[in-house]
C-alpha positions as CSV (number, residue, x, y, z in Angstrom):
1,M,-93.3,56.7,-21.4
2,D,-94.1,53.2,-22.6
3,Y,-93.3,51.8,-26.0
4,I,-94.9,48.9,-27.9
5,V,-92.4,46.6,-29.6
6,L,-94.4,45.0,-32.4
7,N,-93.9,42.0,-34.6
8,L,-96.4,40.6,-37.1
9,E,-96.4,37.2,-38.8
10,G,-97.9,37.4,-42.3
11,R,-99.6,34.6,-44.1
12,N,-97.3,32.5,-46.3
13,G,-97.6,33.7,-49.9
14,R,-100.8,35.6,-49.1
15,R,-101.6,39.1,-47.9
16,G,-102.9,39.4,-44.3
17,I,-101.8,39.0,-40.8
18,A,-101.6,35.6,-39.2
19,Q,-100.3,36.7,-35.7
20,I,-99.8,39.9,-33.8
21,G,-97.1,39.8,-31.1
22,A,-96.2,42.8,-29.0
23,V,-94.4,43.7,-25.8
24,R,-95.0,46.8,-23.8
25,V,-91.8,48.2,-22.4
26,D,-90.8,51.3,-20.4
27,E,-88.0,53.7,-21.5
28,K,-85.4,51.4,-19.9
29,L,-86.8,48.4,-21.9
30,N,-88.2,46.6,-18.9
31,V,-91.0,44.3,-20.0
32,L,-94.4,45.5,-18.6
33,D,-96.9,43.5,-20.5
34,T,-97.4,41.3,-23.6
35,F,-100.0,41.0,-26.3
36,R,-100.5,37.9,-28.5
37,M,-103.2,37.1,-30.9
38,S,-103.6,34.6,-33.8
39,L,-106.0,35.4,-36.6
40,D,-107.9,32.9,-38.7
41,E,-107.6,33.5,-42.5
42,G,-110.6,35.1,-44.0
43,D,-112.2,35.9,-40.6
44,H,-113.0,39.6,-41.2
45,E,-115.0,40.0,-38.0
46,G,-112.2,38.3,-36.0
47,F,-109.6,40.7,-37.5
48,V,-111.7,43.7,-36.7
49,D,-112.1,42.6,-33.1
50,A,-108.3,41.8,-32.9
51,A,-107.4,45.2,-34.3
52,E,-109.7,47.0,-31.8
53,N,-108.2,44.9,-28.9
54,F,-104.7,45.8,-30.1
55,R,-105.6,49.5,-30.5
56,L,-107.0,49.6,-26.9
57,W,-104.0,47.8,-25.5
58,C,-101.5,50.1,-27.3
59,G,-103.3,53.3,-26.2
60,D,-101.1,56.2,-27.5
61,S,-97.8,54.4,-26.8
62,P,-95.4,54.7,-29.8
63,L,-94.7,51.5,-31.8
64,V,-91.2,50.1,-32.4
65,T,-90.8,47.6,-35.3
66,W,-87.8,45.9,-36.9
67,G,-87.8,47.6,-40.3
68,M,-91.0,49.1,-41.6
69,E,-92.5,46.0,-43.3
70,D,-94.7,45.2,-40.4
71,M,-96.2,48.7,-40.5
72,Y,-96.9,48.3,-44.2
73,L,-98.6,45.0,-43.5
74,L,-100.6,46.5,-40.5
75,T,-101.8,49.6,-42.3
76,Q,-102.6,47.6,-45.5
77,S,-104.6,45.1,-43.5
78,L,-106.5,47.8,-41.5
79,E,-107.3,49.7,-44.7
80,E,-108.6,46.5,-46.4
81,A,-110.8,45.8,-43.4
82,G,-112.2,49.4,-43.5
83,I,-110.6,50.3,-40.1
84,D,-109.6,54.0,-39.5
85,L,-105.8,54.5,-39.4
86,D,-105.9,57.7,-37.3
87,W,-105.2,55.8,-34.1
88,I,-101.8,54.6,-35.2
89,P,-99.2,56.4,-33.0
90,E,-95.7,57.5,-33.7
91,V,-93.6,54.6,-35.1
92,F,-89.8,54.0,-34.6
93,D,-87.6,51.6,-36.5
94,G,-85.5,49.3,-34.2
95,Q,-83.5,48.1,-37.2
96,A,-82.5,51.7,-38.0
97,I,-81.5,52.2,-34.3
98,Y,-79.3,49.1,-34.6
99,Q,-77.8,50.1,-37.9
100,E,-77.0,53.6,-36.7
101,Q,-75.3,52.5,-33.5
102,M,-73.5,49.4,-34.9
103,G,-72.1,51.1,-38.0
104,G,-74.2,49.3,-40.5
105,Y,-76.4,52.2,-41.7
106,G,-77.6,51.6,-45.3
107,R,-77.6,47.8,-45.0
108,Q,-80.5,45.9,-43.8
109,A,-79.8,43.6,-40.8
110,A,-82.0,40.7,-40.1
111,L,-83.0,40.4,-36.4
112,N,-81.3,37.1,-36.0
113,C,-78.1,38.5,-37.6
114,A,-78.2,41.4,-35.2
115,M,-78.5,39.0,-32.3
116,A,-75.5,37.0,-33.5
117,V,-73.4,40.2,-33.8
118,L,-74.3,41.0,-30.2
119,G,-73.5,37.4,-29.1
120,M,-77.0,36.4,-28.4
121,K,-78.7,33.1,-29.3
122,P,-82.1,33.9,-30.8
123,R,-85.2,32.3,-29.4
124,R,-86.9,30.4,-32.2
125,F,-89.3,32.5,-34.2
126,S,-92.2,30.3,-33.4
127,S,-94.6,33.2,-32.9
128,A,-94.9,36.9,-33.4
129,L,-94.5,37.4,-29.7
130,T,-91.1,35.6,-29.7
131,G,-90.0,37.9,-32.4
132,S,-91.0,40.9,-30.3
133,M,-89.1,39.5,-27.3
134,N,-86.0,39.0,-29.4
135,M,-86.3,42.6,-30.6
136,V,-86.5,43.8,-27.0
137,R,-83.3,41.8,-26.2
138,V,-81.4,43.5,-29.1
139,L,-82.6,46.9,-28.1
140,Q,-81.6,46.4,-24.5
141,N,-78.0,46.2,-25.8
142,L,-78.2,49.6,-27.5
143,S,-78.8,53.1,-26.4
144,F,-82.6,53.0,-27.0
145,T,-83.3,56.5,-25.8
146,R,-80.6,58.0,-28.1
147,G,-82.0,55.9,-31.0
148,I,-85.5,57.1,-30.4
149,E,-84.4,60.7,-30.1
150,S,-82.4,60.5,-33.3
151,Q,-85.3,59.1,-35.3
152,R,-88.4,60.9,-36.4
153,W,-90.8,58.4,-37.9
154,G,-94.4,59.2,-37.9
155,Y,-97.6,58.0,-39.3
156,D,-97.5,60.7,-42.0
157,C,-94.6,58.8,-43.5
158,F,-97.1,56.1,-44.6
159,A,-98.7,57.9,-47.5
160,D,-101.5,56.3,-49.4
161,D,-99.0,54.6,-51.7
162,Y,-96.9,53.4,-48.7
163,E,-93.7,54.8,-50.0
164,M,-90.8,55.1,-47.6
165,C,-90.3,58.6,-46.2
166,D,-87.1,60.4,-45.7
167,Y,-86.2,60.9,-42.0
168,E,-83.5,62.9,-40.3
169,Y,-81.0,61.9,-37.7
170,D,-80.1,64.4,-35.0
171,L,-76.6,63.3,-34.1
172,A,-76.1,66.0,-31.4
């Protein structure tokens, strides 16, 4: 099974997505493909085209984000553009995988801090794609399969009010 490691760059002080960066990986986190797109502010038609291209590129592969903020931004932007959300696949939280396995559950860990703890030098966050690649590098140092199996995030967690859902860890 493939996974899509997703990072979005939002607009400074404004709602909306400036960049989409994603990396398609296999279960062993080998990079298979990348997706990068910059979006012009206020270009509704361009955003709709970008969202459709991203949807087609993702297929039904689950998404992995660092925390859930990018999913909130994505779903909010899609809704505002009048785009159906039914295509969004299962979503996993890479930050929660890191926290569970590194003993920091309950505390947020910035991606660059996670990289420092693991002895990595972050590549500069000059683009959403760079952020996705950094996330892949962190996940490669963890038990990704165990983390995915222990987490059960799904689209249903993103109710109309975008409240965080409760999720269970199966620590078997």
